[in-house]
KEKE-215258 format. One record per residue (C-alpha): x, y, z; residue number from 0; chain; residue in one letter. Coordinates in steps of 0.25 Angstrom, whole numbers, plus 2048, in hexadecimal, padded with zeros to 3 digits. Last residue first. Example, Ala and Ser with C-alpha at 12.3 -4.5 7.8 and 13.67 -1.06 7.14 Angstrom:
BEGIN
@px 837, py 7FC, pz 81D, k 1, c A, r S
@px 831, py 7EE, pz 81F, k 0, c A, r A
//
This chain:
BEGIN
@px D2D, py 9BA, pz 5E2, k 422, c A, r L
@px D20, py 9BB, pz 5EA, k 421, c A, r R
@px D27, py 9C2, pz 5F5, k 420, c A, r S
@px D21, py 9C0, pz 603, k 419, c A, r R
@px D1B, py 9C9, pz 60D, k 418, c A, r I
@px D16, py 9C3, pz 61B, k 417, c A, r I
@px D0C, py 9CC, pz 621, k 416, c A, r W
@px D0A, py 9CB, pz 630, k 415, c A, r H
@px D0E, py 9DA, pz 634, k 414, c A, r E
@px D04, py 9DE, pz 629, k 413, c A, r R
@px CF8, py 9DA, pz 631, k 412, c A, r D
@px CF2, py 9CD, pz 62C, k 411, c A, r L
@px CEA, py 9CB, pz 61F, k 410, c A, r D
@px CF6, py 9CB, pz 617, k 409, c A, r Y
@px CFC, py 9BF, pz 61F, k 408, c A, r N
@px D05, py 9BC, pz 613, k 407, c A, r E
@px D09, py 9C8, pz 609, k 406, c A, r I
@px D0D, py 9C4, pz 5FB, k 405, c A, r T
@px D17, py 9CB, pz 5F2, k 404, c A, r I
@px D1A, py 9CF, pz 5E4, k 403, c A, r L
@px D0B, py 9CE, pz 5DF, k 402, c A, r Q
@px D0C, py 9DD, pz 5DB, k 401, c A, r D
@px D00, py 9DF, pz 5E4, k 400, c A, r S
@px D07, py 9D8, pz 5EF, k 399, c A, r V
@px D13, py 9E1, pz 5ED, k 398, c A, r L
@px D0A, py 9ED, pz 5ED, k 397, c A, r T
@px D04, py 9E9, pz 5FA, k 396, c A, r E
@px D12, py 9E6, pz 600, k 395, c A, r L
@px D17, py 9F4, pz 5FC, k 394, c A, r A
@px D0A, py 9FB, pz 601, k 393, c A, r E
@px D0B, py 9F4, pz 60F, k 392, c A, r E
@px D1A, py 9F7, pz 610, k 391, c A, r T
@px D18, py A06, pz 60C, k 390, c A, r A
@px D0C, py A07, pz 616, k 389, c A, r G
@px D15, py A01, pz 622, k 388, c A, r D
@px D21, py A09, pz 61E, k 387, c A, r P
@px D1A, py A17, pz 61D, k 386, c A, r E
@px D25, py A20, pz 619, k 385, c A, r P
@px D2D, py A15, pz 612, k 384, c A, r A
@px D3C, py A18, pz 614, k 383, c A, r G
@px D42, py A0C, pz 60D, k 382, c A, r V
@px D46, py A06, pz 61A, k 381, c A, r T
@px D38, py A08, pz 620, k 380, c A, r K
@px D32, py A00, pz 614, k 379, c A, r A
@px D3B, py 9F4, pz 618, k 378, c A, r C
@px D37, py 9F5, pz 626, k 377, c A, r G
@px D28, py 9F4, pz 622, k 376, c A, r V
@px D2D, py 9E8, pz 61A, k 375, c A, r L
@px D33, py 9E1, pz 626, k 374, c A, r A
@px D27, py 9E4, pz 62E, k 373, c A, r H
@px D1D, py 9DE, pz 624, k 372, c A, r W
@px D24, py 9D1, pz 623, k 371, c A, r Y
@px D2C, py 9CB, pz 617, k 370, c A, r C
@px D2E, py 9BD, pz 611, k 369, c A, r D
@px D36, py 9BD, pz 603, k 368, c A, r R
@px D42, py 9C4, pz 60A, k 367, c A, r E
@px D48, py 9CA, pz 5FD, k 366, c A, r A
@px D3B, py 9CB, pz 5F6, k 365, c A, r V
@px D34, py 9D2, pz 602, k 364, c A, r I
@px D40, py 9DB, pz 604, k 363, c A, r K
@px D40, py 9E0, pz 5F6, k 362, c A, r Q
@px D31, py 9E2, pz 5F6, k 361, c A, r Y
@px D32, py 9EB, pz 602, k 360, c A, r I
@px D3D, py 9F3, pz 5FD, k 359, c A, r A
@px D36, py 9F5, pz 5EF, k 358, c A, r S
@px D29, py 9F9, pz 5F6, k 357, c A, r L
@px D30, py A02, pz 600, k 356, c A, r S
@px D37, py A0A, pz 5F5, k 355, c A, r P
@px D29, py A0E, pz 5F0, k 354, c A, r D
@px D27, py A11, pz 5E1, k 353, c A, r S
@px D1C, py A1B, pz 5DE, k 352, c A, r P
@px D0E, py A14, pz 5DF, k 351, c A, r K
@px D0A, py A0A, pz 5D5, k 350, c A, r R
@px CFE, py A09, pz 5CB, k 349, c A, r R
@px D00, py 9FF, pz 5C0, k 348, c A, r S
@px CF6, py 9F5, pz 5C6, k 347, c A, r G
@px CF3, py 9F8, pz 5D5, k 346, c A, r S
@px CE8, py 9ED, pz 5D5, k 345, c A, r I
@px CF0, py 9E0, pz 5D9, k 344, c A, r P
@px CE6, py 9D5, pz 5DE, k 343, c A, r I
@px CEB, py 9CD, pz 5EA, k 342, c A, r V
@px CE1, py 9C2, pz 5EE, k 341, c A, r R
@px CDE, py 9BF, pz 5FD, k 340, c A, r R
@px CDD, py 9B0, pz 601, k 339, c A, r T
@px CCE, py 9AD, pz 604, k 338, c A, r R
@px CC5, py 9B4, pz 60E, k 337, c A, r E
@px CBB, py 9AA, pz 615, k 336, c A, r H
@px CAE, py 9A3, pz 613, k 335, c A, r F
@px CAF, py 994, pz 618, k 334, c A, r V
@px CA6, py 98A, pz 610, k 333, c A, r G
@px CB1, py 983, pz 60A, k 332, c A, r G
@px CB8, py 990, pz 605, k 331, c A, r D
@px CAE, py 99B, pz 604, k 330, c A, r F
@px CB4, py 9A9, pz 5FF, k 329, c A, r R
@px CB9, py 9B7, pz 603, k 328, c A, r W
@px CC2, py 9BC, pz 5F9, k 327, c A, r P
@px CCC, py 9C7, pz 5FD, k 326, c A, r R
@px CD2, py 9CE, pz 5F1, k 325, c A, r L
@px CDD, py 9D7, pz 5F5, k 324, c A, r Y
@px CDE, py 9E2, pz 5EB, k 323, c A, r C
@px CEB, py 9E9, pz 5EA, k 322, c A, r T
@px CF1, py 9F7, pz 5E7, k 321, c A, r L
@px CE7, py A02, pz 5E5, k 320, c A, r P
@px CEE, py A0F, pz 5E6, k 319, c A, r L
@px CEB, py A17, pz 5F3, k 318, c A, r G
@px CF8, py A1E, pz 5F7, k 317, c A, r S
@px CFA, py A14, pz 602, k 316, c A, r Q
@px CF8, py A09, pz 5F7, k 315, c A, r T
@px CEB, py A02, pz 5F6, k 314, c A, r F
@px CE6, py 9F4, pz 5FA, k 313, c A, r V
@px CD8, py 9EF, pz 5F6, k 312, c A, r L
@px CD2, py 9E4, pz 5FE, k 311, c A, r E
@px CC7, py 9DD, pz 5F5, k 310, c A, r L
@px CBE, py 9D4, pz 5FD, k 309, c A, r V
@px CB7, py 9CA, pz 5F4, k 308, c A, r N
@px CAA, py 9C2, pz 5F7, k 307, c A, r F
@px CA6, py 9B4, pz 5FA, k 306, c A, r G
@px C9F, py 9A8, pz 5F3, k 305, c A, r E
@px C91, py 9AC, pz 5F6, k 304, c A, r S
@px C94, py 9B9, pz 5F0, k 303, c A, r A
@px C97, py 9B4, pz 5E2, k 302, c A, r E
@px CA6, py 9B6, pz 5E0, k 301, c A, r P
@px CAC, py 9C4, pz 5DE, k 300, c A, r A
@px CB3, py 9C7, pz 5D2, k 299, c A, r S
@px CBF, py 9D1, pz 5D1, k 298, c A, r I
@px CC4, py 9D7, pz 5C4, k 297, c A, r C
@px CD1, py 9DF, pz 5C6, k 296, c A, r V
@px CD4, py 9E9, pz 5BB, k 295, c A, r L
@px CE2, py 9ED, pz 5BD, k 294, c A, r P
@px CE8, py 9FB, pz 5BB, k 293, c A, r G
@px CEA, py A00, pz 5AD, k 292, c A, r G
@px CF6, py A00, pz 5A3, k 291, c A, r T
@px CFA, py 9F2, pz 59F, k 290, c A, r P
@px CEB, py 9ED, pz 5A1, k 289, c A, r T
@px CE8, py 9E3, pz 5AD, k 288, c A, r Q
@px CDB, py 9DB, pz 5AF, k 287, c A, r I
@px CDB, py 9D4, pz 5BC, k 286, c A, r I
@px CD2, py 9C8, pz 5BF, k 285, c A, r E
@px CCD, py 9C4, pz 5CD, k 284, c A, r V
@px CC3, py 9B8, pz 5CC, k 283, c A, r P
@px CB8, py 9B6, pz 5D6, k 282, c A, r D
@px CAC, py 9AE, pz 5D0, k 281, c A, r D
@px C9D, py 9B0, pz 5D1, k 280, c A, r H
@px C9E, py 9B6, pz 5C2, k 279, c A, r I
@px C95, py 9C2, pz 5C6, k 278, c A, r H
@px C9E, py 9CA, pz 5CF, k 277, c A, r G
@px CA7, py 9D6, pz 5CD, k 276, c A, r H
@px CB2, py 9DF, pz 5D2, k 275, c A, r L
@px CBB, py 9E7, pz 5C8, k 274, c A, r Y
@px CC7, py 9EC, pz 5CF, k 273, c A, r L
@px CCE, py 9F8, pz 5C8, k 272, c A, r V
@px CDC, py 9FC, pz 5C8, k 271, c A, r P
@px CDF, py A09, pz 5BF, k 270, c A, r R
@px CE0, py A0B, pz 5B0, k 269, c A, r E
@px CD1, py A0F, pz 5AF, k 268, c A, r L
@px CD2, py A08, pz 5A1, k 267, c A, r A
@px CD2, py 9FA, pz 5A8, k 266, c A, r L
@px CC4, py 9FD, pz 5AD, k 265, c A, r L
@px CBE, py A02, pz 5A0, k 264, c A, r A
@px CC5, py 9F6, pz 599, k 263, c A, r R
@px CBF, py 9EC, pz 5A3, k 262, c A, r R
@px CB1, py 9F3, pz 5A1, k 261, c A, r V
@px CB1, py 9F2, pz 592, k 260, c A, r V
@px CB5, py 9E4, pz 593, k 259, c A, r G
@px CAA, py 9E1, pz 59C, k 258, c A, r S
@px CA0, py 9E6, pz 592, k 257, c A, r N
@px C97, py 9DA, pz 590, k 256, c A, r V
@px C98, py 9D6, pz 59E, k 255, c A, r L
@px C95, py 9C7, pz 59F, k 254, c A, r E
@px C87, py 9C0, pz 5A1, k 253, c A, r T
@px C85, py 9BF, pz 591, k 252, c A, r Y
@px C91, py 9B6, pz 590, k 251, c A, r P
@px C8A, py 9AA, pz 598, k 250, c A, r A
@px C94, py 99F, pz 595, k 249, c A, r L
@px C9D, py 9A3, pz 5A0, k 248, c A, r R
@px CAB, py 99D, pz 59F, k 247, c A, r P
@px CB1, py 99C, pz 5AD, k 246, c A, r M
@px CBB, py 9A7, pz 5B0, k 245, c A, r H
@px CB2, py 9B3, pz 5AF, k 244, c A, r Q
@px CB3, py 9BD, pz 5A4, k 243, c A, r P
@px CB9, py 9CA, pz 5A8, k 242, c A, r L
@px CB1, py 9D6, pz 5AC, k 241, c A, r L
@px CA8, py 9CF, pz 5B6, k 240, c A, r N
@px C9A, py 9D4, pz 5B9, k 239, c A, r H
@px C94, py 9DA, pz 5C6, k 238, c A, r H
@px C9C, py 9E7, pz 5C6, k 237, c A, r A
@px CA6, py 9EE, pz 5CF, k 236, c A, r C
@px CB1, py 9F7, pz 5CB, k 235, c A, r A
@px CBB, py 9FA, pz 5D6, k 234, c A, r L
@px CC5, py A05, pz 5D3, k 233, c A, r I
@px CD1, py A08, pz 5DC, k 232, c A, r L
@px CD3, py A17, pz 5DE, k 231, c A, r S
@px CE2, py A1C, pz 5DB, k 230, c A, r S
@px CDD, py A25, pz 5D0, k 229, c A, r G
@px CD3, py A2C, pz 5D8, k 228, c A, r P
@px CC5, py A2B, pz 5D1, k 227, c A, r L
@px CC2, py A34, pz 5C5, k 226, c A, r K
@px CC8, py A2A, pz 5BB, k 225, c A, r P
@px CBF, py A1F, pz 5C0, k 224, c A, r V
@px CB1, py A26, pz 5BD, k 223, c A, r A
@px CB2, py A27, pz 5AE, k 222, c A, r D
@px CB5, py A19, pz 5AB, k 221, c A, r I
@px CAB, py A14, pz 5B5, k 220, c A, r L
@px CA0, py A1D, pz 5B0, k 219, c A, r Y
@px CA3, py A18, pz 5A2, k 218, c A, r Q
@px CA2, py A09, pz 5A5, k 217, c A, r V
@px C95, py A0B, pz 5AD, k 216, c A, r T
@px C8F, py A14, pz 5A2, k 215, c A, r N
@px C93, py A0A, pz 597, k 214, c A, r N
@px C8A, py A00, pz 59F, k 213, c A, r S
@px C91, py 9F3, pz 5A4, k 212, c A, r F
@px C8B, py 9E7, pz 59F, k 211, c A, r A
@px C85, py 9D9, pz 5A2, k 210, c A, r P
@px C80, py 9D2, pz 595, k 209, c A, r T
@px C72, py 9CE, pz 594, k 208, c A, r D
@px C6F, py 9C0, pz 58E, k 207, c A, r L
@px C6F, py 9B9, pz 59C, k 206, c A, r Q
@px C77, py 9AC, pz 59E, k 205, c A, r R
@px C76, py 9A9, pz 5AD, k 204, c A, r D
@px C6C, py 9B4, pz 5B0, k 203, c A, r Y
@px C63, py 9AE, pz 5A5, k 202, c A, r Y
@px C66, py 9A0, pz 5A8, k 201, c A, r A
@px C61, py 9A2, pz 5B6, k 200, c A, r T
@px C54, py 9A9, pz 5B1, k 199, c A, r T
@px C51, py 99E, pz 5A8, k 198, c A, r A
@px C54, py 993, pz 5B2, k 197, c A, r R
@px C4B, py 99A, pz 5BC, k 196, c A, r E
@px C43, py 98D, pz 5BE, k 195, c A, r D
@px C3E, py 990, pz 5AF, k 194, c A, r L
@px C38, py 99E, pz 5B3, k 193, c A, r G
@px C30, py 99F, pz 5A5, k 192, c A, r Q
@px C33, py 9AE, pz 5A6, k 191, c A, r S
@px C42, py 9AC, pz 5A5, k 190, c A, r I
@px C41, py 9A5, pz 598, k 189, c A, r A
@px C37, py 9AF, pz 592, k 188, c A, r T
@px C3F, py 9BB, pz 596, k 187, c A, r N
@px C4C, py 9B4, pz 590, k 186, c A, r I
@px C45, py 9B1, pz 583, k 185, c A, r A
@px C3F, py 9C0, pz 582, k 184, c A, r N
@px C4D, py 9C5, pz 584, k 183, c A, r S
@px C54, py 9BC, pz 57A, k 182, c A, r I
@px C49, py 9C0, pz 56F, k 181, c A, r E
@px C4A, py 9CF, pz 572, k 180, c A, r T
@px C59, py 9CF, pz 572, k 179, c A, r R
@px C5B, py 9C7, pz 566, k 178, c A, r F
@px C63, py 9D1, pz 55D, k 177, c A, r E
@px C64, py 9DB, pz 568, k 176, c A, r E
@px C6F, py 9D2, pz 56F, k 175, c A, r P
@px C6B, py 9D1, pz 57E, k 174, c A, r I
@px C70, py 9DD, pz 586, k 173, c A, r F
@px C63, py 9E5, pz 584, k 172, c A, r E
@px C5C, py 9D9, pz 58B, k 171, c A, r K
@px C61, py 9DF, pz 599, k 170, c A, r A
@px C62, py 9D5, pz 5A4, k 169, c A, r G
@px C70, py 9D8, pz 5A8, k 168, c A, r C
@px C76, py 9E2, pz 59D, k 167, c A, r G
@px C79, py 9ED, pz 5A7, k 166, c A, r W
@px C7E, py 9E4, pz 5B2, k 165, c A, r C
@px C8D, py 9E9, pz 5B3, k 164, c A, r S
@px C8A, py 9F4, pz 5BD, k 163, c A, r N
@px C96, py 9FA, pz 5C3, k 162, c A, r L
@px C9A, py 9FE, pz 5D1, k 161, c A, r L
@px CA7, py A06, pz 5D0, k 160, c A, r A
@px CAF, py A06, pz 5DD, k 159, c A, r I
@px CBA, py A10, pz 5E0, k 158, c A, r D
@px CC5, py A0C, pz 5E9, k 157, c A, r I
@px CCE, py A16, pz 5F1, k 156, c A, r R
@px CDB, py A16, pz 5F8, k 155, c A, r S
@px CE2, py A22, pz 5FE, k 154, c A, r N
@px CDC, py A1F, pz 60C, k 153, c A, r G
@px CD1, py A15, pz 60A, k 152, c A, r E
@px CC7, py A19, pz 600, k 151, c A, r T
@px CB9, py A14, pz 5FB, k 150, c A, r T
@px CB2, py A16, pz 5EE, k 149, c A, r N
@px CA4, py A12, pz 5E8, k 148, c A, r L
@px CA0, py A15, pz 5DA, k 147, c A, r W
@px C93, py A11, pz 5D3, k 146, c A, r I
@px C95, py A0E, pz 5C5, k 145, c A, r P
@px C8B, py A13, pz 5BA, k 144, c A, r Q
@px C7D, py A0F, pz 5B5, k 143, c A, r E
@px C7A, py A04, pz 5C0, k 142, c A, r I
@px C82, py A03, pz 5CC, k 141, c A, r P
@px C7B, py 9FD, pz 5D8, k 140, c A, r L
@px C77, py A07, pz 5E3, k 139, c A, r S
@px C7B, py A06, pz 5F1, k 138, c A, r P
@px C73, py 9FE, pz 5FC, k 137, c A, r L
@px C68, py A04, pz 605, k 136, c A, r G
@px C5F, py 9F8, pz 604, k 135, c A, r L
@px C55, py A00, pz 5FC, k 134, c A, r E
@px C60, py A05, pz 5F3, k 133, c A, r A
@px C65, py 9F8, pz 5EF, k 132, c A, r M
@px C58, py 9F2, pz 5EC, k 131, c A, r A
@px C54, py 9FE, pz 5E3, k 130, c A, r K
@px C61, py 9FD, pz 5DB, k 129, c A, r Q
@px C5F, py 9EF, pz 5D8, k 128, c A, r L
@px C50, py 9F3, pz 5D4, k 127, c A, r P
@px C56, py 9FD, pz 5CA, k 126, c A, r L
@px C61, py 9F4, pz 5C3, k 125, c A, r F
@px C58, py 9EE, pz 5B9, k 124, c A, r K
@px C52, py 9FB, pz 5B5, k 123, c A, r T
@px C5F, py A02, pz 5B2, k 122, c A, r R
@px C60, py 9FD, pz 5A3, k 121, c A, r L
@px C52, py A03, pz 5A1, k 120, c A, r G
@px C46, py 9FB, pz 59B, k 119, c A, r P
@px C42, py 9EE, pz 5A2, k 118, c A, r K
@px C49, py 9E1, pz 59E, k 117, c A, r A
@px C53, py 9E3, pz 5A9, k 116, c A, r A
@px C48, py 9E3, pz 5B3, k 115, c A, r L
@px C44, py 9D5, pz 5B0, k 114, c A, r D
@px C52, py 9D1, pz 5AF, k 113, c A, r R
@px C54, py 9D5, pz 5BD, k 112, c A, r S
@px C63, py 9D8, pz 5BF, k 111, c A, r I
@px C6A, py 9D4, pz 5CC, k 110, c A, r D
@px C6F, py 9C7, pz 5C5, k 109, c A, r H
@px C78, py 9D0, pz 5BC, k 108, c A, r N
@px C7F, py 9D7, pz 5C7, k 107, c A, r G
@px C7D, py 9E4, pz 5CE, k 106, c A, r S
@px C87, py 9EC, pz 5D6, k 105, c A, r I
@px C88, py 9EF, pz 5E4, k 104, c A, r F
@px C93, py 9F8, pz 5EC, k 103, c A, r G
@px C94, py 9F9, pz 5FB, k 102, c A, r V
@px C9C, py A04, pz 603, k 101, c A, r Q
@px C9A, py A00, pz 612, k 100, c A, r L
@px C94, py A0C, pz 61A, k 99, c A, r A
@px C86, py A04, pz 61A, k 98, c A, r S
@px C8D, py 9F9, pz 623, k 97, c A, r L
@px C82, py 9FA, pz 62E, k 96, c A, r R
@px C76, py 9FC, pz 625, k 95, c A, r R
@px C6F, py A09, pz 622, k 94, c A, r G
@px C73, py A0A, pz 613, k 93, c A, r S
@px C7A, py 9FE, pz 60D, k 92, c A, r G
@px C82, py 9F2, pz 613, k 91, c A, r I
@px C7E, py 9E9, pz 61F, k 90, c A, r Q
@px C85, py 9DD, pz 619, k 89, c A, r L
@px C7A, py 9D4, pz 61B, k 88, c A, r A
@px C6F, py 9DF, pz 61A, k 87, c A, r E
@px C73, py 9E6, pz 60E, k 86, c A, r A
@px C78, py 9D9, pz 607, k 85, c A, r L
@px C6B, py 9D2, pz 60A, k 84, c A, r Y
@px C63, py 9DD, pz 604, k 83, c A, r R
@px C6C, py 9DD, pz 5F8, k 82, c A, r V
@px C69, py 9CE, pz 5F6, k 81, c A, r C
@px C5A, py 9CF, pz 5F9, k 80, c A, r A
@px C58, py 9DB, pz 5EF, k 79, c A, r E
@px C60, py 9D3, pz 5E4, k 78, c A, r F
@px C58, py 9C7, pz 5E7, k 77, c A, r G
@px C4B, py 9CF, pz 5E6, k 76, c A, r P
@px C50, py 9D4, pz 5D8, k 75, c A, r L
@px C53, py 9C6, pz 5D3, k 74, c A, r D
@px C5B, py 9C9, pz 5C6, k 73, c A, r G
@px C61, py 9BB, pz 5C5, k 72, c A, r K
@px C66, py 9BA, pz 5D3, k 71, c A, r E
@px C69, py 9C6, pz 5DC, k 70, c A, r A
@px C75, py 9CD, pz 5E2, k 69, c A, r F
@px C7D, py 9CC, pz 5D5, k 68, c A, r D
@px C86, py 9D8, pz 5D7, k 67, c A, r G
@px C95, py 9DA, pz 5DB, k 66, c A, r M
@px C93, py 9DF, pz 5E9, k 65, c A, r F
@px C9E, py 9E8, pz 5EE, k 64, c A, r L
@px CA1, py 9EB, pz 5FD, k 63, c A, r L
@px CAA, py 9F7, pz 5FE, k 62, c A, r S
@px CB5, py 9FD, pz 607, k 61, c A, r A
@px CB5, py 9F2, pz 611, k 60, c A, r I
@px CBC, py 9F4, pz 61E, k 59, c A, r P
@px CBB, py 9E6, pz 625, k 58, c A, r E
@px CB2, py 9E2, pz 630, k 57, c A, r Q
@px CA4, py 9E5, pz 62C, k 56, c A, r E
@px CA6, py 9E3, pz 61D, k 55, c A, r I
@px CAD, py 9D6, pz 620, k 54, c A, r L
@px CA2, py 9D1, pz 62A, k 53, c A, r R
@px C97, py 9D4, pz 620, k 52, c A, r H
@px C9E, py 9CD, pz 615, k 51, c A, r L
@px CA1, py 9C1, pz 61D, k 50, c A, r T
@px C92, py 9C0, pz 620, k 49, c A, r R
@px C8F, py 9C2, pz 612, k 48, c A, r F
@px C97, py 9B7, pz 60D, k 47, c A, r V
@px C92, py 9AD, pz 618, k 46, c A, r T
@px C84, py 9B1, pz 614, k 45, c A, r K
@px C87, py 9AE, pz 605, k 44, c A, r I
@px C8D, py 9A0, pz 609, k 43, c A, r P
@px C81, py 99C, pz 612, k 42, c A, r S
@px C86, py 995, pz 61E, k 41, c A, r G
@px C8E, py 989, pz 620, k 40, c A, r A
@px C90, py 981, pz 62D, k 39, c A, r M
@px C86, py 989, pz 636, k 38, c A, r L
@px C7C, py 988, pz 62B, k 37, c A, r N
@px C7D, py 979, pz 62A, k 36, c A, r R
@px C7C, py 978, pz 63A, k 35, c A, r V
@px C6F, py 980, pz 639, k 34, c A, r G
@px C6A, py 978, pz 62D, k 33, c A, r S
@px C6B, py 96B, pz 634, k 32, c A, r P
@px C6F, py 960, pz 62A, k 31, c A, r F
@px C63, py 95A, pz 623, k 30, c A, r R
@px C68, py 960, pz 615, k 29, c A, r P
@px C74, py 956, pz 616, k 28, c A, r D
@px C7E, py 958, pz 60B, k 27, c A, r K
@px C83, py 967, pz 60E, k 26, c A, r D
@px C91, py 968, pz 609, k 25, c A, r D
@px C92, py 976, pz 60F, k 24, c A, r L
@px C96, py 984, pz 609, k 23, c A, r H
@px C87, py 988, pz 60A, k 22, c A, r R
@px C7F, py 988, pz 5FD, k 21, c A, r E
@px C7B, py 995, pz 5F7, k 20, c A, r T
@px C6C, py 999, pz 5FA, k 19, c A, r K
@px C70, py 9A7, pz 5FD, k 18, c A, r A
@px C78, py 9A7, pz 5F1, k 17, c A, r T
@px C6C, py 9A6, pz 5E8, k 16, c A, r R
@px C64, py 9B1, pz 5EE, k 15, c A, r V
@px C70, py 9B9, pz 5F0, k 14, c A, r L
@px C76, py 9BA, pz 5E2, k 13, c A, r H
@px C82, py 9C0, pz 5E9, k 12, c A, r I
@px C8C, py 9C3, pz 5DE, k 11, c A, r D
@px C9A, py 9C8, pz 5E3, k 10, c A, r G
@px C9E, py 9D0, pz 5EF, k 9, c A, r V
@px CAA, py 9D9, pz 5EE, k 8, c A, r Q
@px CAF, py 9DE, pz 5FC, k 7, c A, r I
@px CB9, py 9EB, pz 5FB, k 6, c A, r V
@px CC4, py 9ED, pz 604, k 5, c A, r R
@px CCD, py 9FA, pz 604, k 4, c A, r L
@px CDB, py 9FA, pz 609, k 3, c A, r R
@px CE4, py A06, pz 60B, k 2, c A, r P
@px CF3, py A01, pz 60F, k 1, c A, r L
@px CF5, py 9FE, pz 61D, k 0, c A, r M
//
């Protein structure tokens, strides 16, 4: 088998609210016995995390990555409750059963307490979050510079940069100077009145403080990547989206003010990059491509109560990134399951030297339309491939990445694959 690394991407959790999310049940009769109701439809967030726990115990997972917004509206006790739940429910972190699993956390705008953000020091608002993580034996959050994680499988390698996109959250410094004091005082007055939480909700929905990456974060990222192996696949993870969301958002100050700078920096690396994020509670996949560099693939995770993403990253035998299979787990009519796998090419312009087995295999598929594994392995043997099985699998994955063929029964052993030309 070709080298494969699996990463799980979990979006915004907002635990206090999502713990109360309605079950997937058209519940018209409040008198119905609660025991039977619970048997028919459990809490969505609990279903999601039960499935997560099963996957990380049963499948080889390289990294489990959380996209931020553990709390709601800067509620520090809510943040602490959420990360404690994650540690215990998934058994992750120091001293727990799955402590060896590589885990990454980043903060979101809803994790930032506005009261702390008003105090001196740009780091102040992040310190209680770090304290809560440390007390639970969980890894640190990135603050002033990226936190790097990496994992390898044979010749393949992924390097994960955890980035802080929340510098502007809660900080009055990001309100225009001309009316900064007046606006800040007005916000404080409105929130302090406690009008059924309407003012607080409005603030977090339409906050006048722009999320941003710090210059140090971007510079550290640019400086670090050239020192990594050239074949390594970069995963950059942050809470906020780099591209505008599909539905018009009439809250411009909640978007990253310097997202264009980060896009340009990632594209300037001239290598494939996956940018993973949450924030928009939607799950588009968008690819930015320049004429010279590798693709920048932006992958959003839905709110955690709706599911999560498994990214299966496939590499060539020599270790070059080839394909990302996005395996979305979502609810359908109350049933939580893995939906159809999506193919995302990530090789870009990088190619290995010409392989005669690739041409021979593709010609056979085009000629016969439907082919089976053993016949294509025989084709690789005919052209003298030293490792026919490996050459055949790599040829097929390359052709899938180029969208020239499809493989049915991909989730079964290779002997059951049905390979079809898309011509």
